[in-house]
All heavy atoms as an XYZ file, in Angstrom:
781
protein
N     -53.090     47.474     -4.501
C     -52.460     46.275     -4.901
C     -53.277     45.615     -6.024
O     -54.498     45.458     -5.914
C     -52.416     45.278     -3.644
C     -51.724     43.974     -3.998
S     -51.649     42.826     -2.559
C     -50.582     43.628     -1.464
N     -52.596     45.206     -7.093
C     -53.243     44.574     -8.181
C     -53.689     43.118     -7.845
O     -53.114     42.510     -6.928
C     -52.319     44.572     -9.385
N     -54.636     42.612     -8.601
C     -55.204     41.287     -8.292
C     -54.096     40.231     -8.391
O     -54.053     39.333     -7.545
C     -56.319     40.996     -9.236
C     -57.038     39.688     -8.985
C     -58.171     39.415     -9.952
O     -58.230     40.028    -11.012
N     -59.076     38.536     -9.525
N     -53.233     40.301     -9.318
C     -52.181     39.264     -9.477
C     -51.185     39.395     -8.281
O     -50.552     38.399     -7.928
N     -50.984     40.561     -7.750
C     -50.042     40.729     -6.662
C     -50.472     39.952     -5.453
O     -49.675     39.386     -4.723
C     -49.879     42.230     -6.239
C     -49.176     43.038     -7.344
O     -48.441     42.399     -8.179
O     -49.349     44.250     -7.368
N     -51.784     39.903     -5.200
C     -52.293     39.190     -4.061
C     -51.989     37.653     -4.182
O     -51.648     37.018     -3.215
C     -53.824     39.362     -3.917
O     -54.298     38.617     -2.864
N     -52.223     37.149     -5.347
C     -52.028     35.674     -5.633
C     -50.514     35.393     -5.404
O     -50.154     34.394     -4.844
C     -52.529     35.331     -6.978
N     -49.651     36.272     -5.919
C     -48.227     36.085     -5.775
C     -47.832     36.071     -4.281
O     -47.051     35.233     -3.833
C     -47.460     37.161     -6.512
C     -45.921     37.046     -6.503
C     -45.501     35.773     -7.089
C     -45.337     38.216     -7.264
N     -48.400     36.994     -3.529
C     -48.066     37.051     -2.107
C     -48.539     35.804     -1.373
O     -47.787     35.296     -0.550
C     -48.743     38.304     -1.456
C     -48.375     38.487      0.000
C     -49.117     39.632      0.603
C     -48.828     39.880      2.050
N     -48.430     38.774      2.872
N     -49.723     35.282     -1.716
C     -50.204     34.063     -1.079
C     -49.291     32.889     -1.372
O     -48.944     32.048     -0.505
C     -51.612     33.731     -1.557
C     -52.654     34.746     -1.029
O     -52.375     35.445     -0.059
O     -53.724     34.831     -1.620
N     -48.838     32.734     -2.588
C     -47.901     31.652     -2.989
C     -46.581     31.849     -2.240
O     -45.993     30.877     -1.733
C     -47.632     31.662     -4.486
C     -48.601     30.775     -5.247
C     -48.153     30.601     -6.625
N     -48.066     31.961     -7.164
C     -47.962     32.252     -8.426
N     -48.023     31.288     -9.302
N     -47.929     33.543     -8.846
N     -46.117     33.057     -2.156
C     -44.864     33.342     -1.497
C     -44.903     33.003      0.003
O     -44.050     32.300      0.505
C     -44.482     34.776     -1.722
C     -43.208     35.196     -1.028
N     -41.992     34.865     -1.491
C     -42.967     35.916      0.062
C     -41.016     35.310     -0.690
N     -41.629     35.990      0.308
N     -46.026     33.370      0.656
C     -46.199     33.045      2.066
C     -46.305     31.564      2.249
O     -45.761     30.973      3.245
C     -47.442     33.722      2.652
C     -47.300     35.251      2.717
O     -46.148     35.756      2.676
O     -48.281     35.976      2.888
N     -46.994     30.836      1.407
C     -47.173     29.415      1.533
C     -45.825     28.705      1.450
O     -45.620     27.638      2.072
C     -48.144     28.879      0.485
N     -44.893     29.184      0.630
C     -43.625     28.535      0.389
C     -42.809     28.508      1.724
O     -41.912     27.714      1.919
C     -42.877     29.200     -0.685
N     -43.087     29.439      2.611
C     -42.299     29.611      3.877
C     -43.044     29.034      5.077
O     -42.505     29.133      6.158
C     -41.928     31.016      4.100
C     -40.898     31.509      3.041
C     -41.346     32.301      1.961
C     -39.589     31.174      3.120
C     -40.447     32.636      0.982
C     -38.678     31.550      2.139
C     -39.089     32.297      1.088
O     -38.246     32.739      0.115
N     -44.207     28.458      4.883
C     -44.935     27.961      6.055
C     -44.247     26.805      6.683
O     -44.171     26.699      7.917
C     -46.368     27.609      5.647
C     -47.270     28.748      5.424
O     -46.892     29.920      5.807
O     -48.335     28.580      4.805
N     -43.773     25.803      5.914
C     -43.099     24.676      6.466
C     -41.771     24.484      5.779
O     -41.702     24.391      4.539
C     -43.943     23.408      6.228
O     -44.297     23.250      4.827
C     -45.269     23.393      7.015
N     -40.709     24.513      6.532
C     -39.390     24.369      5.970
C     -39.179     22.944      5.400
O     -39.798     22.000      5.948
C     -38.413     24.576      7.154
C     -39.241     24.809      8.330
C     -40.712     24.756      7.968
N     -38.426     22.853      4.356
C     -38.163     21.581      3.745
C     -37.416     20.678      4.719
O     -36.505     21.120      5.402
C     -37.320     21.814      2.475
C     -37.194     20.602      1.628
C     -36.597     20.969      0.344
N     -36.786     19.870     -0.604
C     -36.485     19.935     -1.873
N     -35.981     20.999     -2.368
N     -36.757     18.941     -2.667
N     -37.732     19.432      4.721
C     -37.045     18.412      5.533
C     -36.031     17.647      4.715
O     -36.149     17.505      3.506
C     -38.072     17.447      6.153
C     -39.093     18.082      7.070
C     -38.352     18.353      8.429
C     -39.444     18.762      9.423
N     -38.837     18.945     10.714
N     -35.050     17.112      5.449
C     -33.946     16.355      4.794
C     -33.817     15.040      5.498
O     -33.814     15.005      6.757
C     -32.654     17.116      4.796
C     -32.658     18.252      3.842
C     -33.309     19.461      4.136
C     -32.089     18.136      2.579
C     -33.380     20.470      3.251
C     -32.091     19.162      1.652
C     -32.776     20.300      1.967
O     -32.869     21.341      1.065
N     -33.711     13.956      4.786
C     -33.406     12.646      5.369
C     -31.959     12.510      5.583
O     -31.121     12.864      4.735
C     -33.818     11.513      4.453
C     -35.319     11.363      4.233
C     -35.718     10.158      3.415
C     -35.243     10.329      1.964
N     -35.694      9.260      1.073
N     -31.561     11.943      6.781
C     -30.140     11.583      7.028
C     -30.072     10.087      6.772
O     -30.774      9.322      7.396
C     -29.753     11.948      8.479
C     -28.310     11.474      8.738
C     -29.875     13.439      8.726
N     -29.235      9.733      5.868
C     -29.145      8.374      5.347
C     -27.766      7.753      5.748
O     -26.724      8.391      5.502
C     -29.326      8.273      3.857
C     -30.703      8.846      3.469
C     -29.163      6.833      3.346
C     -30.896      9.011      2.029
N     -27.789      6.615      6.350
C     -26.548      5.860      6.688
C     -26.340      4.874      5.566
O     -27.272      4.275      5.038
C     -26.726      5.081      7.996
C     -26.857      5.920      9.241
C     -28.322      6.024      9.673
C     -26.069      5.250     10.375
N     -25.066      4.754      5.173
C     -24.634      3.875      4.076
C     -23.877      2.699      4.620
O     -22.968      2.857      5.457
C     -23.882      4.657      3.039
C     -24.636      5.768      2.451
N     -25.457      5.631      1.345
C     -24.725      7.079      2.839
C     -26.004      6.754      1.065
N     -25.644      7.690      1.973
N     -24.168      1.500      4.087
C     -23.476      0.298      4.556
C     -22.022      0.306      4.112
O     -21.694      0.868      3.040
C     -24.166     -0.902      3.990
C     -23.718     -2.213      4.650
O     -23.380     -2.167      5.801
N     -23.685     -3.244      3.874
N     -21.152     -0.257      4.905
C     -19.797     -0.536      4.547
C     -19.413     -1.848      5.187
O     -20.157     -2.413      6.016
C     -18.856      0.614      4.902
C     -18.775      0.784      6.425
O     -18.240     -0.125      7.125
O     -19.251      1.827      6.960
N     -18.274     -2.369      4.826
C     -17.858     -3.726      5.320
C     -16.966     -3.661      6.578
O     -16.453     -4.674      6.977
C     -17.095     -4.472      4.240
C     -17.956     -4.837      3.038
O     -19.177     -5.034      3.234
O     -17.435     -4.922      1.934
N     -16.793     -2.476      7.153
C     -15.867     -2.301      8.215
C     -16.506     -1.704      9.559
O     -15.990     -2.034     10.595
C     -14.729     -1.343      7.793
C     -14.003     -1.843      6.576
C     -14.306     -1.294      5.343
C     -13.100     -2.893      6.652
C     -13.669     -1.814      4.210
C     -12.483     -3.413      5.563
C     -12.796     -2.829      4.311
N     -17.557     -0.937      9.445
C     -18.101     -0.359     10.670
C     -18.985     -1.439     11.404
O     -19.913     -1.926     10.792
C     -19.019      0.904     10.301
O     -18.242      1.811      9.575
C     -19.530      1.504     11.563
N     -18.633     -1.695     12.622
C     -19.414     -2.731     13.369
C     -20.880     -2.355     13.522
O     -21.192     -1.118     13.725
C     -18.756     -2.842     14.721
C     -17.364     -2.192     14.473
C     -17.552     -1.201     13.399
N     -21.735     -3.264     13.544
C     -23.220     -3.038     13.757
C     -23.424     -2.369     15.087
O     -24.268     -1.485     15.172
C     -23.963     -4.345     13.673
C     -23.997     -5.010     12.310
S     -24.969     -6.522     12.413
C     -24.410     -7.309     10.905
N     -22.670     -2.779     16.096
C     -22.893     -2.222     17.388
C     -22.514     -0.676     17.439
O     -23.208      0.067     18.110
C     -21.971     -2.905     18.421
C     -22.286     -4.403     18.710
C     -21.699     -5.316     17.549
O     -20.870     -4.852     16.754
O     -22.200     -6.451     17.550
N     -21.551     -0.318     16.682
C     -21.169      1.075     16.581
C     -22.304      1.905     15.922
O     -22.601      2.997     16.333
C     -19.865      1.280     15.801
C     -19.398      2.738     15.795
C     -18.762      3.248     16.915
C     -19.621      3.508     14.704
C     -18.347      4.576     16.936
C     -19.221      4.846     14.681
C     -18.576      5.368     15.788
N     -22.850      1.349     14.886
C     -23.963      1.985     14.172
C     -25.123      2.251     15.102
O     -25.731      3.294     15.233
C     -24.458      1.204     12.952
C     -25.685      1.876     12.285
C     -23.288      1.173     11.910
N     -25.479      1.192     15.913
C     -26.522      1.304     16.922
C     -26.158      2.408     17.971
O     -26.988      3.207     18.253
C     -26.794     -0.036     17.647
C     -27.697      0.105     18.834
C     -27.350     -1.072     16.589
N     -24.938      2.438     18.405
C     -24.505      3.440     19.373
C     -24.672      4.857     18.799
O     -25.147      5.750     19.504
C     -23.047      3.209     19.731
C     -22.557      4.161     20.748
C     -21.076      3.901     21.112
O     -20.553      2.809     20.937
O     -20.441      4.902     21.576
N     -24.304      5.036     17.566
C     -24.427      6.344     16.876
C     -25.861      6.758     16.829
O     -26.288      7.888     17.148
C     -23.790      6.308     15.486
C     -22.292      6.216     15.495
C     -24.295      7.523     14.621
C     -21.643      7.480     15.971
N     -26.754      5.806     16.415
C     -28.156      6.125     16.334
C     -28.796      6.461     17.695
O     -29.686      7.373     17.770
C     -28.902      4.928     15.683
C     -28.632      4.726     14.212
C     -29.052      3.331     13.826
C     -29.319      5.797     13.389
N     -28.317      5.873     18.724
C     -28.832      6.165     20.109
C     -28.307      7.475     20.551
O     -29.056      8.374     21.007
C     -28.526      5.023     21.077
C     -29.301      3.761     20.679
C     -28.839      5.446     22.503
C     -28.927      2.508     21.456
N     -26.965      7.670     20.511
C     -26.312      8.827     21.042
C     -26.553     10.130     20.298
O     -26.816     11.147     20.879
C     -24.822      8.614     21.157
C     -24.450      7.662     22.259
C     -22.939      7.416     22.357
N     -22.187      8.646     22.365
C     -20.828      8.784     22.122
N     -20.216      7.661     21.793
N     -20.251      9.919     22.191
N     -26.498     10.028     18.955
C     -26.599     11.293     18.147
C     -27.986     11.559     17.668
O     -28.482     12.647     17.692
C     -25.636     11.188     16.983
C     -24.168     11.190     17.521
C     -25.794     12.386     16.016
C     -23.146     11.060     16.527
N     -28.667     10.485     17.273
C     -30.047     10.646     16.617
C     -31.162     10.436     17.658
O     -32.342     10.448     17.293
C     -30.162      9.777     15.406
C     -29.215     10.165     14.251
C     -28.007      9.575     14.148
C     -29.581     11.226     13.424
C     -27.179      9.976     13.147
C     -28.732     11.656     12.499
C     -27.449     11.048     12.302
N     -30.797     10.079     18.891
C     -31.795      9.929     19.993
C     -32.813      8.891     19.706
O     -34.018      9.061     19.989
C     -32.447     11.228     20.260
C     -31.520     12.412     20.546
C     -31.377     12.628     21.963
N     -30.535     13.813     22.203
C     -29.640     13.892     23.144
N     -29.492     12.868     23.975
N     -29.001     14.952     23.392
N     -32.366      7.783     19.101
C     -33.290      6.667     18.816
C     -33.303      5.693     20.021
O     -32.314      5.599     20.772
C     -32.849      5.854     17.574
C     -32.808      6.668     16.283
C     -34.144      7.206     16.002
C     -34.124      8.019     14.680
N     -35.392      8.651     14.411
N     -34.394      5.011     20.173
C     -34.458      3.960     21.235
C     -33.596      2.811     20.780
O     -33.244      2.668     19.597
C     -35.940      3.506     21.417
O     -36.354      2.776     20.315
N     -33.289      1.900     21.669
C     -32.527      0.686     21.333
C     -33.218     -0.062     20.225
O     -32.540     -0.453     19.196
C     -32.291     -0.177     22.572
C     -31.626     -1.480     22.278
C     -30.150     -1.314     22.156
O     -29.530     -0.343     22.685
N     -29.498     -2.193     21.451
N     -34.501     -0.326     20.312
C     -35.259     -1.003     19.304
C     -35.202     -0.355     17.943
O     -35.011     -0.917     16.895
C     -36.719     -1.268     19.711
N     -35.454      1.004     17.924
C     -35.441      1.750     16.644
C     -34.006      1.709     16.034
O     -33.883      1.532     14.839
C     -35.774      3.255     16.969
C     -37.180      3.497     17.270
C     -37.344      4.979     17.628
O     -36.678      5.522     18.453
O     -38.316      5.578     17.019
N     -32.989      1.851     16.889
C     -31.627      1.838     16.352
C     -31.263      0.496     15.738
O     -30.661      0.460     14.674
C     -30.637      2.164     17.502
N     -31.673     -0.597     16.362
C     -31.436     -1.903     15.815
C     -32.164     -2.067     14.520
O     -31.560     -2.601     13.526
C     -31.818     -3.044     16.818
C     -31.784     -4.406     16.189
C     -30.830     -3.012     18.035
N     -33.384     -1.632     14.410
C     -34.173     -1.777     13.180
C     -33.480     -0.962     12.029
O     -33.364     -1.457     10.912
C     -35.579     -1.231     13.418
C     -36.458     -2.198     14.103
O     -36.124     -3.365     14.304
O     -37.540     -1.755     14.587
N     -33.048      0.227     12.322
C     -32.357      1.043     11.277
C     -31.050      0.404     10.921
O     -30.687      0.288      9.739
C     -32.125      2.470     11.822
C     -33.489      3.199     12.018
C     -31.277      3.243     10.802
C     -33.389      4.459     12.810
N     -30.298     -0.078     11.886
C     -29.031     -0.739     11.632
C     -29.216     -1.986     10.710
O     -28.482     -2.182      9.758
C     -28.336     -1.109     12.896
C     -27.038     -1.937     12.725
S     -27.234     -3.716     12.530
C     -28.035     -4.177     14.085
N     -30.283     -2.727     10.984
C     -30.575     -3.914     10.198
C     -30.988     -3.522      8.729
O     -30.614     -4.202      7.751
C     -31.649     -4.763     10.777
C     -31.209     -5.543     12.062
C     -32.368     -6.194     12.752
C     -30.099     -6.521     11.702
N     -31.678     -2.454      8.572
C     -32.026     -1.893      7.265
C     -30.733     -1.535      6.495
O     -30.552     -1.862      5.329
C     -32.901     -0.696      7.394
O     -33.136     -0.116      6.089
N     -29.834     -0.864      7.182
C     -28.521     -0.545      6.611
C     -27.766     -1.803      6.149
O     -27.257     -1.900      5.036
C     -27.620      0.305      7.558
C     -26.220      0.568      6.991
C     -28.292      1.674      7.916
N     -27.714     -2.717      7.034
C     -26.979     -3.978      6.824
C     -27.637     -4.780      5.643
O     -26.920     -5.299      4.747
C     -26.962     -4.883      8.061
C     -26.274     -6.154      7.956
N     -24.906     -6.263      7.771
C     -26.724     -7.424      7.861
C     -24.587     -7.511      7.663
N     -25.648     -8.268      7.717
N     -28.952     -4.895      5.649
C     -29.645     -5.705      4.666
C     -29.902     -5.041      3.303
O     -29.891     -5.656      2.249
C     -30.950     -6.284      5.235
C     -30.712     -7.193      6.369
O     -29.818     -7.988      6.349
N     -31.581     -7.080      7.375
N     -30.181     -3.740      3.326
C     -30.537     -2.960      2.119
C     -29.469     -2.066      1.576
O     -29.635     -1.471      0.506
C     -31.795     -2.116      2.442
O     -32.856     -2.958      2.909
N     -28.467     -1.829      2.413
C     -27.384     -0.929      1.990
C     -27.531      0.484      2.491
O     -26.586      1.244      2.542
N     -28.737      0.865      2.888
C     -28.948      2.190      3.452
C     -30.085      2.118      4.535
O     -30.848      1.199      4.518
C     -29.391      3.257      2.416
O     -30.607      2.839      1.808
C     -28.340      3.485      1.329
N     -30.112      3.117      5.351
C     -31.141      3.256      6.348
C     -31.346      4.712      6.689
O     -30.368      5.508      6.675
N     -32.489      5.114      7.071
C     -32.829      6.504      7.377
C     -32.781      6.739      8.882
O     -33.539      6.088      9.599
C     -34.176      6.917      6.790
C     -34.508      8.343      7.190
C     -34.213      6.751      5.308
N     -31.873      7.598      9.272
C     -31.782      7.917     10.747
C     -32.841      8.847     11.203
O     -33.200      8.873     12.363
C     -30.406      8.488     10.984
N     -33.395      9.619     10.293
C     -34.436     10.588     10.638
C     -34.605     11.650      9.578
O     -33.836     11.696      8.620
N     -35.617     12.515      9.810
C     -35.886     13.684      8.940
C     -35.760     14.928      9.792
O     -36.379     15.041     10.808
C     -37.292     13.586      8.305
C     -37.391     12.397      7.370
C     -38.750     12.344      6.755
O     -39.627     13.150      6.994
O     -39.014     11.343      5.949
N     -35.004     15.896      9.286
C     -34.653     17.109     10.041
C     -34.619     18.296      9.113
O     -34.588     18.153      7.861
C     -33.328     16.948     10.745
C     -33.213     15.736     11.534
C     -32.686     14.525     11.029
C     -33.596     15.681     12.844
C     -32.526     13.365     11.772
C     -33.441     14.509     13.642
C     -32.968     13.353     13.081
O     -32.851     12.233     13.843
N     -34.539     19.459      9.731
C     -34.286     20.693      8.911
C     -32.937     20.514      8.248
O     -32.090     19.687      8.691
C     -34.344     21.936      9.774
O     -33.190     21.904     10.665
N     -32.634     21.330      7.263
C     -31.389     21.299      6.533
C     -30.187     21.357      7.458
O     -29.274     20.521      7.514
C     -31.322     22.414      5.536
C     -30.025     22.475      4.757
C     -29.885     21.697      3.559
C     -28.935     23.238      5.139
C     -28.697     21.751      2.870
C     -27.759     23.278      4.500
C     -27.628     22.533      3.306
O     -26.420     22.535      2.648
N     -30.184     22.388      8.298
C     -29.064     22.582      9.237
C     -28.885     21.444     10.208
O     -27.772     20.947     10.450
C     -29.169     23.872     10.010
C     -28.975     25.142      9.102
O     -28.339     25.021      8.124
O     -29.491     26.226      9.495
N     -29.979     20.980     10.814
C     -29.920     19.915     11.769
C     -29.432     18.570     11.114
O     -28.617     17.866     11.648
C     -31.209     19.694     12.505
C     -31.184     18.674     13.534
S     -30.042     19.028     14.839
C     -30.792     20.429     15.694
N     -29.944     18.314      9.890
C     -29.568     17.080      9.268
C     -28.071     17.064      8.923
O     -27.388     16.069      9.210
C     -30.346     16.962      7.888
N     -27.549     18.148      8.431
C     -26.116     18.240      8.115
C     -25.223     18.196      9.407
O     -24.183     17.607      9.364
C     -25.826     19.441      7.225
C     -26.244     19.253      5.838
N     -25.511     18.609      4.875
C     -27.437     19.489      5.183
C     -26.144     18.501      3.714
N     -27.342     19.074      3.902
N     -25.744     18.837     10.416
C     -25.017     18.836     11.680
C     -24.911     17.479     12.268
O     -23.798     16.998     12.709
C     -25.668     19.809     12.721
O     -25.613     21.146     12.212
C     -24.951     19.790     14.042
N     -26.002     16.766     12.340
C     -26.028     15.398     12.889
C     -25.190     14.431     12.025
O     -24.478     13.636     12.601
C     -27.438     14.910     13.032
C     -28.301     15.618     14.063
C     -29.777     15.170     13.969
C     -27.784     15.475     15.465
N     -25.344     14.569     10.731
C     -24.511     13.668      9.843
C     -23.066     13.913     10.074
O     -22.227     12.970     10.135
C     -24.937     13.857      8.424
N     -22.670     15.138     10.108
C     -21.269     15.482     10.293
C     -20.713     15.003     11.666
O     -19.648     14.474     11.733
C     -21.040     17.019     10.183
O     -21.337     17.480      8.910
N     -21.512     15.185     12.666
C     -21.165     14.779     14.022
C     -20.953     13.248     13.993
O     -19.968     12.692     14.574
C     -22.186     15.159     15.028
C     -21.784     14.817     16.477
C     -22.826     15.386     17.414
C     -22.554     15.128     18.864
N     -23.438     15.673     19.791
N     -21.885     12.461     13.420
C     -21.782     11.055     13.359
C     -20.523     10.582     12.581
O     -19.824      9.663     13.002
C     -23.041     10.434     12.716
N     -20.286     11.205     11.480
C     -19.113     10.811     10.645
C     -17.805     11.176     11.425
O     -16.805     10.426     11.347
C     -19.112     11.420      9.283
C     -20.171     10.759      8.389
S     -20.001     11.143      6.616
C     -20.355     12.867      6.589
N     -17.759     12.296     12.103
C     -16.600     12.704     12.894
C     -16.298     11.620     13.969
O     -15.155     11.206     14.167
C     -16.760     14.045     13.508
C     -15.454     14.574     14.195
C     -15.599     15.966     14.703
N     -16.245     16.002     15.908
C     -17.541     16.309     16.270
N     -18.290     16.628     15.519
N     -18.062     16.315     17.399
N     -17.388     11.205     14.660
C     -17.168     10.197     15.688
C     -16.724      8.877     15.172
O     -15.946      8.151     15.693
C     -18.476      9.999     16.485
C     -18.804     11.069     17.501
C     -20.170     10.871     18.170
C     -17.765     11.134     18.623
N     -17.266      8.535     14.002
C     -16.841      7.334     13.312
C     -15.334      7.361     12.935
O     -14.606      6.402     13.165
C     -17.703      7.095     12.069
N     -14.901      8.516     12.352
C     -13.523      8.670     11.968
C     -12.630      8.584     13.228
O     -11.535      7.973     13.174
C     -13.248      9.977     11.259
C     -13.975     10.143      9.933
C     -13.718      9.017      8.929
N     -14.583      9.160      7.693
C     -15.808      8.742      7.598
N     -16.407      8.098      8.595
N     -16.464      8.856      6.496
N     -13.060      9.213     14.278
C     -12.243      9.202     15.528
C     -12.128      7.772     16.021
O     -11.126      7.448     16.752
C     -12.902     10.121     16.612
C     -12.756     11.609     16.277
C     -13.571     12.469     17.203
O     -14.278     11.971     18.128
O     -13.518     13.714     17.061
N     -13.112      6.956     15.738
C     -13.109      5.567     16.218
C     -12.476      4.642     15.174
O     -12.459      3.419     15.375
C     -14.548      5.066     16.512
O     -15.129      5.867     17.556
N     -12.056      5.179     14.026
C     -11.414      4.421     13.007
C     -12.334      3.707     12.028
O     -11.888      2.764     11.383
N     -13.537      4.183     11.920
C     -14.555      3.548     11.033
C     -14.911      4.469      9.866
O     -14.962      5.673      9.994
C     -15.795      3.171     11.759
C     -15.586      2.260     12.920
C     -15.951      2.623     14.214
C     -14.963      1.062     12.798
C     -15.737      1.787     15.289
C     -14.718      0.181     13.823
C     -15.067      0.595     15.110
O     -14.830     -0.262     16.174
N     -15.193      3.927      8.684
C     -15.485      4.700      7.511
C     -16.996      4.952      7.306
O     -17.433      5.232      6.186
C     -14.957      3.804      6.362
C     -15.215      2.428      6.816
C     -14.995      2.477      8.331
N     -17.780      4.895      8.353
C     -19.210      5.120      8.250
C     -19.545      6.398      7.492
O     -18.940      7.452      7.803
C     -19.872      5.210      9.653
C     -21.397      5.404      9.727
C     -22.120      4.194      9.138
C     -21.849      5.657     11.132
N     -20.401      6.272      6.501
C     -20.774      7.470      5.693
C     -22.234      7.689      5.857
O     -23.087      6.824      5.885
C     -20.449      7.155      4.215
O     -19.052      6.896      4.088
C     -20.782      8.388      3.393
N     -22.565      9.033      5.983
C     -23.933      9.518      6.078
C     -24.098     10.549      5.020
O     -23.206     11.288      4.681
C     -24.285     10.050      7.452
C     -24.285      8.991      8.578
C     -22.945      8.924      9.224
C     -25.333      9.440      9.622
N     -25.306     10.646      4.483
C     -25.627     11.726      3.481
C     -26.995     12.279      3.806
O     -27.752     11.710      4.665
C     -25.650     11.198      2.120
O     -26.672     10.184      1.892
N     -27.300     13.429      3.255
C     -28.569     14.116      3.464
C     -29.267     14.329      2.100
O     -28.595     14.776      1.144
C     -28.382     15.453      4.133
S     -27.537     15.366      5.741
N     -30.497     13.966      2.098
C     -31.318     14.126      0.862
C     -32.610     14.825      1.186
O     -33.219     14.518      2.238
C     -31.578     12.832      0.236
C     -30.389     12.110     -0.350
C     -30.744     10.768     -0.935
O     -31.867     10.297     -0.904
N     -29.731     10.097     -1.485
N     -33.113     15.693      0.307
C     -34.370     16.350      0.539
C     -35.515     15.335      0.539
O     -35.479     14.311     -0.165
C     -34.585     17.325     -0.557
C     -33.424     17.200     -1.481
C     -32.467     16.204     -0.869
N     -36.490     15.496      1.417
C     -37.663     14.577      1.475
C     -38.543     14.935      0.299
O     -38.822     15.997     -0.061
C     -38.388     14.739      2.839
C     -39.624     13.907      2.819
C     -37.448     14.346      3.957
């Protein structure tokens, strides 16, 4: 193995040590009730009542709030599940995923 090959292998291995995380972001709208947002955060994102209220207030006051950081698949699965429940309940709640 050439000297450069070893360095390339070390960089390659390091890239796979920790998977990239993604933030699940809730976006404010004028129609989804605050109570529903808290319920979604507790049921889907497994937040405590206090954490859910803090995140909901961030969404309400700042326009967005972070529900958590997850692997790519988990972030998209949770966001999709939350939006599906919102649509089934007649609310336009929107969530997005962004790399950390």
